[in-house]
C-alpha positions as YAML, in Angstrom:
chain: A
units: angstrom
residues:
- id: 1
  name: MET
  ca: [18.43, -13.70, -52.99]
- id: 2
  name: GLN
  ca: [16.33, -11.34, -50.94]
- id: 3
  name: GLN
  ca: [15.38, -12.59, -47.51]
- id: 4
  name: THR
  ca: [12.04, -11.62, -46.05]
- id: 5
  name: LEU
  ca: [12.24, -10.85, -42.39]
- id: 6
  name: GLY
  ca: [9.31, -11.35, -40.09]
- id: 7
  name: PRO
  ca: [8.45, -9.06, -37.21]
- id: 8
  name: ALA
  ca: [11.13, -8.84, -34.57]
- id: 9
  name: LYS
  ca: [10.53, -10.92, -31.50]
- id: 10
  name: PRO
  ca: [9.53, -8.77, -28.55]
- id: 11
  name: LYS
  ca: [12.12, -8.47, -25.83]
- id: 12
  name: ARG
  ca: [11.58, -10.74, -22.90]
- id: 13
  name: PRO
  ca: [10.56, -8.65, -19.86]
- id: 14
  name: THR
  ca: [13.07, -8.49, -17.05]
- id: 15
  name: VAL
  ca: [12.23, -9.42, -13.48]
- id: 16
  name: ARG
  ca: [12.47, -5.74, -12.53]
- id: 17
  name: SER
  ca: [10.03, -4.69, -15.28]
- id: 18
  name: ARG
  ca: [7.59, -7.41, -14.26]
- id: 19
  name: ILE
  ca: [7.67, -6.27, -10.64]
- id: 20
  name: LYS
  ca: [7.21, -2.65, -11.67]
- id: 21
  name: LYS
  ca: [4.23, -3.58, -13.86]
- id: 22
  name: ALA
  ca: [2.71, -5.63, -11.05]
- id: 23
  name: VAL
  ca: [3.02, -2.73, -8.65]
- id: 24
  name: ASN
  ca: [1.82, -0.03, -11.06]
- id: 25
  name: TRP
  ca: [-0.88, -1.95, -12.89]
- id: 26
  name: PRO
  ca: [-3.62, -1.87, -10.23]
- id: 27
  name: GLY
  ca: [-3.45, 1.93, -10.07]
- id: 28
  name: LYS
  ca: [-5.01, 4.30, -7.63]
- id: 29
  name: ALA
  ca: [-8.13, 2.23, -6.96]
- id: 30
  name: ALA
  ca: [-6.09, -0.72, -5.71]
- id: 31
  name: THR
  ca: [-3.88, 1.60, -3.68]
- id: 32
  name: ARG
  ca: [-6.94, 3.05, -1.97]
- id: 33
  name: GLN
  ca: [-8.25, -0.45, -1.27]
- id: 34
  name: LEU
  ca: [-4.90, -1.52, 0.16]
- id: 35
  name: GLU
  ca: [-4.80, 1.52, 2.43]
- id: 36
  name: ALA
  ca: [-8.35, 0.77, 3.58]
- id: 37
  name: TRP
  ca: [-7.29, -2.76, 4.52]
- id: 38
  name: MET
  ca: [-4.22, -1.55, 6.36]
- id: 39
  name: GLY
  ca: [-6.21, 1.05, 8.26]
- id: 40
  name: LYS
  ca: [-9.11, -1.23, 9.14]
- id: 41
  name: GLY
  ca: [-6.86, -4.11, 10.14]
- id: 42
  name: SER
  ca: [-4.33, -2.00, 12.08]
- id: 43
  name: LEU
  ca: [-3.77, -3.41, 15.57]
- id: 44
  name: VAL
  ca: [-3.10, 0.09, 16.89]
- id: 45
  name: GLY
  ca: [-5.99, 1.84, 15.16]
- id: 46
  name: ASP
  ca: [-6.18, 4.18, 12.19]
- id: 47
  name: LYS
  ca: [-5.47, 7.70, 13.41]
- id: 48
  name: PRO
  ca: [-2.91, 10.47, 12.89]
- id: 49
  name: VAL
  ca: [-0.97, 10.09, 16.18]
- id: 50
  name: PHE
  ca: [-0.53, 7.03, 18.40]
- id: 51
  name: ASP
  ca: [0.05, 6.24, 22.06]
- id: 52
  name: ASN
  ca: [3.68, 5.36, 22.75]
- id: 53
  name: LYS
  ca: [2.53, 2.59, 25.09]
- id: 54
  name: ASP
  ca: [1.74, 0.50, 22.01]
- id: 55
  name: PHE
  ca: [5.41, 0.54, 20.98]
- id: 56
  name: PRO
  ca: [7.88, -0.79, 23.61]
- id: 57
  name: TRP
  ca: [10.85, 0.43, 21.56]
- id: 58
  name: ALA
  ca: [9.62, 4.02, 21.96]
- id: 59
  name: ARG
  ca: [10.24, 3.85, 25.70]
- id: 60
  name: MET
  ca: [13.65, 2.26, 25.06]
- id: 61
  name: LEU
  ca: [14.63, 5.21, 22.87]
- id: 62
  name: GLU
  ca: [13.37, 7.73, 25.42]
- id: 63
  name: GLU
  ca: [15.38, 6.05, 28.17]
- id: 64
  name: ASN
  ca: [18.53, 6.34, 26.05]
- id: 65
  name: TRP
  ca: [17.92, 9.68, 24.36]
- id: 66
  name: GLU
  ca: [20.85, 11.42, 26.06]
- id: 67
  name: THR
  ca: [23.23, 8.78, 24.68]
- id: 68
  name: ILE
  ca: [21.85, 9.39, 21.19]
- id: 69
  name: ARG
  ca: [22.02, 13.15, 21.70]
- id: 70
  name: GLY
  ca: [25.68, 12.84, 22.75]
- id: 71
  name: GLU
  ca: [26.58, 11.08, 19.50]
- id: 72
  name: LEU
  ca: [24.53, 13.58, 17.51]
- id: 73
  name: GLU
  ca: [26.62, 16.39, 18.98]
- id: 74
  name: GLY
  ca: [29.67, 14.74, 17.43]
- id: 75
  name: VAL
  ca: [27.97, 14.86, 14.03]
- id: 76
  name: LEU
  ca: [26.63, 18.42, 14.12]
- id: 77
  name: PRO
  ca: [29.99, 20.18, 13.46]
- id: 78
  name: THR
  ca: [29.93, 18.55, 10.00]
- id: 79
  name: THR
  ca: [26.32, 19.54, 9.22]
- id: 80
  name: GLY
  ca: [27.50, 21.61, 6.26]
- id: 81
  name: ASP
  ca: [28.89, 18.46, 4.63]
- id: 82
  name: LEU
  ca: [25.81, 16.30, 5.23]
- id: 83
  name: PRO
  ca: [23.49, 15.54, 2.30]
- id: 84
  name: THR
  ca: [20.26, 17.46, 1.94]
- id: 85
  name: MET
  ca: [17.04, 15.51, 1.68]
- id: 86
  name: GLN
  ca: [16.64, 16.80, -1.89]
- id: 87
  name: TYR
  ca: [20.06, 15.36, -2.80]
- id: 88
  name: ILE
  ca: [19.09, 11.95, -1.45]
- id: 89
  name: SER
  ca: [15.59, 11.96, -2.94]
- id: 90
  name: LYS
  ca: [14.83, 14.39, -5.75]
- id: 91
  name: THR
  ca: [11.08, 14.06, -5.19]
- id: 92
  name: GLN
  ca: [11.54, 15.99, -1.94]
- id: 93
  name: ARG
  ca: [12.27, 19.14, -3.96]
- id: 94
  name: LYS
  ca: [8.52, 19.60, -4.17]
- id: 95
  name: ILE
  ca: [8.15, 20.12, -0.42]
- id: 96
  name: ILE
  ca: [11.22, 22.14, 0.59]
- id: 97
  name: LYS
  ca: [12.79, 24.87, -1.53]
- id: 98
  name: THR
  ca: [15.98, 25.49, 0.49]
- id: 99
  name: ASP
  ca: [18.96, 23.41, 1.61]
- id: 100
  name: GLY
  ca: [17.77, 23.57, 5.22]
- id: 101
  name: TRP
  ca: [16.88, 19.89, 5.61]
- id: 102
  name: LYS
  ca: [19.99, 17.79, 6.24]
- id: 103
  name: THR
  ca: [20.20, 14.04, 6.83]
- id: 104
  name: TYR
  ca: [22.44, 11.53, 8.58]
- id: 105
  name: PHE
  ca: [21.29, 8.02, 7.68]
- id: 106
  name: PHE
  ca: [21.74, 4.83, 9.67]
- id: 107
  name: ARG
  ca: [19.50, 2.52, 7.69]
- id: 108
  name: ALA
  ca: [17.22, 2.57, 4.65]
- id: 109
  name: TYR
  ca: [15.15, -0.37, 3.45]
- id: 110
  name: GLY
  ca: [17.56, -3.19, 4.19]
- id: 111
  name: GLN
  ca: [20.70, -1.13, 3.55]
- id: 112
  name: ARG
  ca: [22.88, -0.11, 6.49]
- id: 113
  name: ALA
  ca: [25.06, 3.02, 6.30]
- id: 114
  name: GLU
  ca: [28.12, 1.33, 7.78]
- id: 115
  name: GLU
  ca: [30.39, 4.36, 8.11]
- id: 116
  name: ASN
  ca: [27.70, 6.48, 9.73]
- id: 117
  name: CYS
  ca: [26.90, 3.63, 12.12]
- id: 118
  name: ARG
  ca: [30.56, 3.28, 13.09]
- id: 119
  name: ARG
  ca: [30.64, 6.98, 13.86]
- id: 120
  name: CYS
  ca: [27.60, 6.67, 16.19]
- id: 121
  name: PRO
  ca: [27.98, 3.12, 17.55]
- id: 122
  name: GLU
  ca: [25.64, 3.40, 20.53]
- id: 123
  name: THR
  ca: [22.83, 4.83, 18.42]
- id: 124
  name: ALA
  ca: [23.37, 2.05, 15.87]
- id: 125
  name: ARG
  ca: [23.19, -0.59, 18.62]
- id: 126
  name: LEU
  ca: [19.96, 0.87, 19.98]
- id: 127
  name: LEU
  ca: [18.43, 0.83, 16.51]
- id: 128
  name: GLU
  ca: [19.25, -2.87, 16.18]
- id: 129
  name: ARG
  ca: [16.85, -3.49, 19.06]
- id: 130
  name: ILE
  ca: [13.86, -2.10, 17.17]
- id: 131
  name: PRO
  ca: [11.89, -4.84, 15.37]
- id: 132
  name: ASP
  ca: [10.86, -4.32, 11.76]
- id: 133
  name: LEU
  ca: [12.80, -1.09, 11.34]
- id: 134
  name: GLU
  ca: [12.91, 0.09, 7.71]
- id: 135
  name: LEU
  ca: [14.36, 3.60, 7.93]
- id: 136
  name: ALA
  ca: [16.40, 5.58, 10.48]
- id: 137
  name: PHE
  ca: [18.22, 8.90, 10.24]
- id: 138
  name: PHE
  ca: [18.94, 12.15, 12.05]
- id: 139
  name: SER
  ca: [16.59, 14.72, 10.52]
- id: 140
  name: ILE
  ca: [18.25, 18.14, 10.90]
- id: 141
  name: LEU
  ca: [16.11, 21.18, 10.14]
- id: 142
  name: ALA
  ca: [17.77, 24.59, 9.90]
- id: 143
  name: PRO
  ca: [16.33, 27.78, 11.43]
- id: 144
  name: GLY
  ca: [13.52, 29.31, 9.40]
- id: 145
  name: SER
  ca: [12.86, 26.13, 7.42]
- id: 146
  name: HIS
  ca: [9.44, 25.02, 6.24]
- id: 147
  name: ILE
  ca: [8.45, 21.62, 4.84]
- id: 148
  name: SER
  ca: [5.23, 22.00, 2.86]
- id: 149
  name: ALA
  ca: [2.16, 19.88, 3.48]
- id: 150
  name: HIS
  ca: [2.53, 16.40, 2.00]
- id: 151
  name: ARG
  ca: [1.69, 12.78, 2.72]
- id: 152
  name: GLY
  ca: [3.61, 9.53, 2.87]
- id: 153
  name: VAL
  ca: [3.22, 6.96, 0.13]
- id: 154
  name: TYR
  ca: [2.33, 3.80, 2.06]
- id: 155
  name: LYS
  ca: [0.14, 3.00, 5.06]
- id: 156
  name: GLY
  ca: [1.99, -0.21, 5.91]
- id: 157
  name: LEU
  ca: [4.61, 1.87, 7.74]
- id: 158
  name: LEU
  ca: [4.38, 4.15, 10.76]
- id: 159
  name: ARG
  ca: [6.76, 7.02, 11.41]
- id: 160
  name: ALA
  ca: [8.36, 8.09, 14.68]
- id: 161
  name: HIS
  ca: [10.32, 11.16, 15.80]
- id: 162
  name: LEU
  ca: [12.52, 11.16, 18.89]
- id: 163
  name: GLY
  ca: [13.15, 14.76, 19.91]
- id: 164
  name: LEU
  ca: [16.89, 15.42, 20.33]
- id: 165
  name: ILE
  ca: [17.29, 19.18, 19.90]
- id: 166
  name: VAL
  ca: [14.20, 21.38, 20.18]
- id: 167
  name: PRO
  ca: [14.99, 25.11, 20.10]
- id: 168
  name: ALA
  ca: [12.98, 27.75, 21.95]
- id: 169
  name: PRO
  ca: [10.34, 28.97, 21.80]
- id: 170
  name: SER
  ca: [8.93, 25.45, 21.48]
- id: 171
  name: GLU
  ca: [5.61, 26.65, 20.06]
- id: 172
  name: ASP
  ca: [7.49, 27.99, 17.02]
- id: 173
  name: VAL
  ca: [8.86, 24.59, 16.02]
- id: 174
  name: ARG
  ca: [6.01, 22.25, 15.25]
- id: 175
  name: MET
  ca: [4.37, 19.72, 12.94]
- id: 176
  name: SER
  ca: [0.74, 19.30, 11.94]
- id: 177
  name: VAL
  ca: [-0.46, 15.74, 11.27]
- id: 178
  name: GLY
  ca: [-4.04, 15.54, 10.05]
- id: 179
  name: ASP
  ca: [-5.96, 17.76, 12.44]
- id: 180
  name: GLU
  ca: [-3.43, 17.45, 15.28]
- id: 181
  name: MET
  ca: [-0.51, 19.75, 16.10]
- id: 182
  name: ILE
  ca: [2.68, 18.24, 17.50]
- id: 183
  name: TYR
  ca: [5.26, 20.16, 19.51]
- id: 184
  name: TRP
  ca: [8.44, 18.14, 19.93]
- id: 185
  name: LYS
  ca: [10.05, 17.69, 23.33]
- id: 186
  name: GLU
  ca: [13.63, 16.62, 23.89]
- id: 187
  name: GLY
  ca: [13.72, 13.00, 25.01]
- id: 188
  name: THR
  ca: [10.14, 12.30, 23.93]
- id: 189
  name: CYS
  ca: [9.09, 10.03, 21.07]
- id: 190
  name: VAL
  ca: [6.00, 10.63, 18.94]
- id: 191
  name: VAL
  ca: [4.60, 7.94, 16.62]
- id: 192
  name: PHE
  ca: [2.32, 8.97, 13.75]
- id: 193
  name: ASP
  ca: [0.87, 7.87, 10.42]
- id: 194
  name: ASP
  ca: [2.54, 9.92, 7.72]
- id: 195
  name: THR
  ca: [-0.15, 9.09, 5.16]
- id: 196
  name: PHE
  ca: [-2.14, 11.80, 6.91]
- id: 197
  name: ARG
  ca: [-1.11, 15.15, 5.44]
- id: 198
  name: HIS
  ca: [1.59, 16.72, 7.55]
- id: 199
  name: GLU
  ca: [3.59, 19.94, 7.51]
- id: 200
  name: VAL
  ca: [6.64, 21.15, 9.44]
- id: 201
  name: TRP
  ca: [7.79, 24.59, 10.58]
- id: 202
  name: ASN
  ca: [10.95, 25.74, 12.33]
- id: 203
  name: ASP
  ca: [10.28, 29.41, 12.94]
- id: 204
  name: THR
  ca: [13.04, 29.70, 15.55]
- id: 205
  name: ASP
  ca: [16.66, 30.83, 15.36]
- id: 206
  name: GLY
  ca: [17.94, 27.35, 16.27]
- id: 207
  name: VAL
  ca: [18.36, 23.99, 14.60]
- id: 208
  name: ARG
  ca: [15.79, 21.25, 15.25]
- id: 209
  name: VAL
  ca: [16.93, 17.62, 15.24]
- id: 210
  name: VAL
  ca: [14.89, 14.44, 15.60]
- id: 211
  name: LEU
  ca: [15.79, 10.79, 15.11]
- id: 212
  name: LEU
  ca: [13.33, 9.78, 12.38]
- id: 213
  name: LEU
  ca: [12.22, 6.16, 12.05]
- id: 214
  name: ASP
  ca: [9.89, 4.14, 9.84]
- id: 215
  name: VAL
  ca: [8.65, 0.83, 11.27]
- id: 216
  name: HIS
  ca: [6.14, -1.77, 10.15]
- id: 217
  name: ARG
  ca: [2.55, -1.08, 11.16]
- id: 218
  name: PRO
  ca: [1.30, -3.76, 13.59]
- id: 219
  name: LEU
  ca: [-1.16, -5.91, 11.60]
- id: 220
  name: PRO
  ca: [-2.94, -9.29, 11.84]
- id: 221
  name: ALA
  ca: [-0.95, -12.23, 10.47]
- id: 222
  name: ALA
  ca: [-2.39, -12.32, 6.93]
- id: 223
  name: LEU
  ca: [-2.09, -8.56, 6.40]
- id: 224
  name: ASP
  ca: [1.36, -8.59, 7.96]
- id: 225
  name: ARG
  ca: [2.55, -11.16, 5.41]
- id: 226
  name: LEU
  ca: [1.12, -9.03, 2.59]
- id: 227
  name: ASN
  ca: [2.78, -5.94, 4.03]
- id: 228
  name: ARG
  ca: [6.17, -7.63, 4.22]
- id: 229
  name: ALA
  ca: [5.84, -8.85, 0.63]
- id: 230
  name: ILE
  ca: [5.04, -5.33, -0.59]
- id: 231
  name: LEU
  ca: [7.99, -3.88, 1.31]
- id: 232
  name: ARG
  ca: [10.33, -6.51, -0.18]
- id: 233
  name: VAL
  ca: [9.19, -5.50, -3.67]
- id: 234
  name: ALA
  ca: [9.66, -1.82, -2.79]
- id: 235
  name: ARG
  ca: [13.34, -2.43, -2.10]
- id: 236
  name: VAL
  ca: [14.00, -3.02, -5.82]
- id: 237
  name: MET
  ca: [11.95, -0.07, -7.05]
- id: 238
  name: PRO
  ca: [13.66, 3.12, -8.27]
- id: 239
  name: PHE
  ca: [12.10, 5.32, -5.59]
- id: 240
  name: VAL
  ca: [14.12, 3.25, -3.08]
- id: 241
  name: THR
  ca: [17.19, 2.17, -5.07]
- id: 242
  name: GLU
  ca: [18.02, 5.65, -6.38]
- id: 243
  name: PRO
  ca: [18.14, 7.34, -2.93]
- id: 244
  name: VAL
  ca: [20.21, 4.42, -1.60]
- id: 245
  name: LYS
  ca: [22.64, 4.90, -4.50]
- id: 246
  name: LYS
  ca: [22.86, 8.65, -3.86]
- id: 247
  name: HIS
  ca: [23.65, 8.08, -0.20]
- id: 248
  name: ARG
  ca: [26.39, 5.59, -1.08]
- id: 249
  name: GLU
  ca: [27.93, 8.18, -3.40]
- id: 250
  name: TRP
  ca: [27.88, 10.77, -0.62]
- id: 251
  name: GLU
  ca: [29.29, 8.31, 1.91]
- id: 252
  name: LYS
  ca: [32.21, 7.39, -0.35]
- id: 253
  name: ALA
  ca: [33.03, 11.04, -0.97]
- id: 254
  name: PHE
  ca: [32.67, 12.09, 2.68]
- id: 255
  name: TYR
  ca: [34.68, 9.24, 4.15]
- id: 256
  name: GLY
  ca: [37.22, 9.23, 1.34]
- id: 257
  name: LYS
  ca: [36.61, 5.69, 0.17]
- id: 258
  name: SER
  ca: [36.52, 4.47, -3.40]
...
């Protein structure tokens, strides 16, 4: 006897697919509205570059920069083995065409790079003192490197660079953020909004290294709760989970652990 089959039942959506749909569904209009809220509500203003006085941890880093620099010097001999930014995040291939941008991660969106932290224990301890830290790594830029103009994806975070190695002449190693030009100084921290278009040049013969951080933007209570919820969702999205996975693969290979 022939059995007539009805239409197959649709697969039940997974939690991950529901989150992805919730994030992607509003589209660009909602993203623009969210950025407008974050900018308007920002307790430190909405501008390309900020005053360090608004961030107590910036002074703490500046006071301890030589300690961080000392641990960095222990890492630099292995620069050739460090992962490029393009290896960690394939989307970065759009903004740098060479292997001149190397990374040494301490933390990324709730994940701590334990082996790297053990290798630089004082730096790791200092980072623990920074509230609402999402991302931290040594950003190592080879001589002659250029990072094309681009913008960050989310206004709920602010970015900071602590200058650790700035080669001479200083005017040849620089970063534009919006309509401002930044010239790094060793031992000085600069805080900026990376959703403004920014571009980086190292036109010197030396390596440039900064400690790069992403921290929560200071916001009123209601917006802060929304921001934290969005960042929690981001931690399960592929643009975060895939780079975290790539770094774990590198860490296992580099430190010889299975």
